[in-house]
C-alpha positions, 0 to 999 in steps of 0.5 A: 615915840610911837611909830605913828602919831596918836590922838591927843588924850582927853583931859579926863583920861585915866588909863585908856590905851592908845594904839600901837602902830606897825608897818607889818601885817601884825595887828599891832597892839592896843595900849594903863598906869603905881607910887609911895615911899618912906619919909626921910630915913637913913640910907638903907632903911626900908622903903614903904610903897609903890615907887619904892620897896615892898611894904612892911608888915606892922610889928614884924619887921618882915615884908607884907607879901599880901600888899606886895602881891597885890602891887605886882598883880596891879603892875601886870594888869597895867602892862596887859591893858596897855598891850591888849586894850581889854575894856573888861580888865578894870572890872576884873582887877581895878589896878589903879584903885588898888594902888591908891589904896595901898599907897594910902595905907602906907602914907597913913603909917608914915604920917606917924612921923612929922608931916613935912618930913614925910612929904619931902621924903616921898617927893625925893624918892619919886622925882629923880626916877621921873626926871631921869625917865623924863629926860629921855622923853623930852629930848626925844620929842624935841628932836622930833620937832616939839617946841615946849612952852612955859608948861615944861615946868610940869616936867620938873614937879608934875602937879599938873599934866606935863605937856608933850606932842602927839608923837610921844603921847604913848609915853607921857600920857601915863603921868596922870597917875604920878600927878594924882599920887603927888597931890594925894601925898601933899594933901594927906596930912590934912586929909588924915586929920579930917579922917580921924575926926569922923572916919566912917562918915568921912570915908562915905562922904569921899564918894560925893565929889565924883557924883557932884562932878558927874551931875553938877557943873562939869570941871574945866577941860584943862589941867585943873579939870583933869586933876580934880576928876582923878582926885575925886575918882580915887579919893575913896580908895586913898582914904580906905587905905587910911581906914585900914591903917587906923584900924577902922575896918577891923571895927566894922561889922562884916555884914555891913562891909560886905553888903556896902561893898557889893552895893558899890560894885553893883552900882559901878558895873550897872553905870558902866554897862548902862552908859555904853552908848554915852561913852562908847565903851564900858571901860571903867577908865573912861567912866569916872563915876563907874570907876569910883564905885567899882574900885571902892567896892573892890578895894574895900573887900581886899582891905577888909579881908586883910584887916579882918583875917590878918592875911600876909601871904607869908607862904609865898616865900616857899615859892622862891622864884615867884617870891623873888619876882614879887620882890623885884616888882615891888623894889622897881615899881616906879621903873616898871611903871614909867618904862613899860609903855616905852618898852611896848612902843619899841617892841613894834619896830623890833618885831618889824625887824623879825619879819626880815628873817625868813625863819622868824617869819615862818616859826614865830607868831609875829602877828600875835599881840601875845608875842608883842606882850612877851617882847614888851616884857623882855624889854621891861626886864632889860630896863629894870637893871639898866634904869632901876638903880635910879630908885636906889639913888633916890632912896639914898641907898647903894645902887643895885642892878636888882633889888 
């Protein structure tokens, strides 16, 4: 789907942006990846996490704008990273770790109901938007000569990385997140039972798998290895979401949480910066161990701040336009996540057409990546009413142009 073929991503790839190519003198753009849902509820009932609707504040029935705002910022950071390819973006805001933590919190809340019902409901709400989006991507790749094998089953249920060709890599490589999220959903009933037996030890031990993968036997260079690496990388973030929902964070001493989080942040940053020669970058998305510890420290502070001070960002409602944008971001999170790369891909040939108009060539900053960023967001906002209704259908609600 890219104007020029991109290189095949590494199986342990998390969030690395492929290049956007353009035939014009513009630099093009460098090229990141958010879900959760409610169990099977009656049509029209509120959704809970990333692929669905805004989170609800426990005991109030209103939206929890703290979680909503974090999710919106995470999505903006994802699109920015995929546009500009900033290596430092993950250090400023580790969006994927934040999204997994939010999803873990909401999953723990949902598991107060029967586990099978919860898992089935989340899969029901995630898969239809994925299938709808995937139909466009798969057909486009087949038109351009791609011949799928039996691995096409992963386009039905993405428990493994769905296959694709180099031409469409910019579109389908973001599916690592959906695959990892789906596995966390499937494992959550067991994970929550284990977590409740010894919350703090289990939370700390969740950092061990990524260390083992780093210093022990390396995982296989295939779908299994990629899945294991991503699960190990974000396991702590998912469980710290459990810790928030279960009230574990509120019982911890502030000094212990702050010092532990700062230590994790320091180790993650040190490892990334000290191993630039090995990885060729300090981008956390290319360094699982650094990503794990930096995200662990970052999201622990965010979740502890929420738990200890009961922050809800309720004052956001005073800013109606901003509040409305946050609502749309949360109600169409899956749509934004799935379609944002295609929007950035299409922005390139669209901007190429602008060069044919002398006035545009003279007055518009066609060579700027910021201009491509703006065009990309215009296309994303076009995709929201065009395709976002699939999320409503998956949630068994009346389809709407905007949430």
